[in-house]
N, C-alpha and C positions, 0 to 999 in steps of 0.2 A: 571654091575648090581648095584654095590655100588654107582655109580654116580647118580642113580635114587633116592637112599635113602638120599643122601647128597645134593640134589639140593636146591637152594635158595627159600625162601618164607616161610610163616607161615604154620603150621600144625594144630594149635588149634584156635578155635574161642575165642574172648574176652568174658568174662562174662559181662552180662548186669548190674548186681548188685554185688558189692563186689570187691575183689582183687584176681587176679590169672587168670588161664586159664580155659576155658570152655571145651566142648567136642571137640575131633578131627574132622576135616572135610576132611582130606586127609589120604590116606592109610598109609603114613609114621607115622602120629600121632597115628593111631590105633595100628600099630605094636609096636611103642615105649611104649604106655600106657599098652598094654597087656603084653609085656615083663617085664615092671616095676612091674606090679601086680603079675606076675608069679614068679619073683625073690623074692618078699616079702613073698608070700605064701609058696614057696618052702623052703625058709630060716626058716620060722616059723615051718613048719613040720619037717625039718631036725635038728633043734636045740631045739626042744621043751623040751628036758630033761636037757638042760644047760641054765638056765635063765640068768646067769651072762654074758654069751657070746651073748645070743639071743637079749637082749634089745639094747646094743650098735650096734650090727650088723643090726638090723631092722632100727634103727635111721639113720645109715650111708646110707643104701640102700634106705631108704625113701627120704632123703633130698639131696643126692648127685646129682641126675639129675634135680633138680629144676632150675639151670641156663639154661638148655636146654629147659625146658618147657617155661621159661620166654622169651628166645630168639626166640622161634618158635610160640609165640602167636601173633595174629593180634593186632597191636598197643601196644604191650608190656604189662607188668603188671603195672597197676595203679588202684586207687580206682575209681569205677564207681557207680553212683547212679541212673542209669536208664535213665538219660537224654541224655547220649551219644548214638549216633546211631551205 
């Protein structure tokens, strides 16, 4: 089952304007995005009474998977001004 999750190929569409990834178009991208969001929300609710720990933890969880998003985006991350198809 794990080999289905780790197969080659992009999971996210490239944005038409700007820099970064667009919405997922494969189920692996949706699972990754929803899990990422759930971790951030769960951490926010779990550590809401400890702001000294909460802020660095949220920043770490938010930015740690960015290389995966970049590697799994069609055409990689680059600036797009709408002229790229």
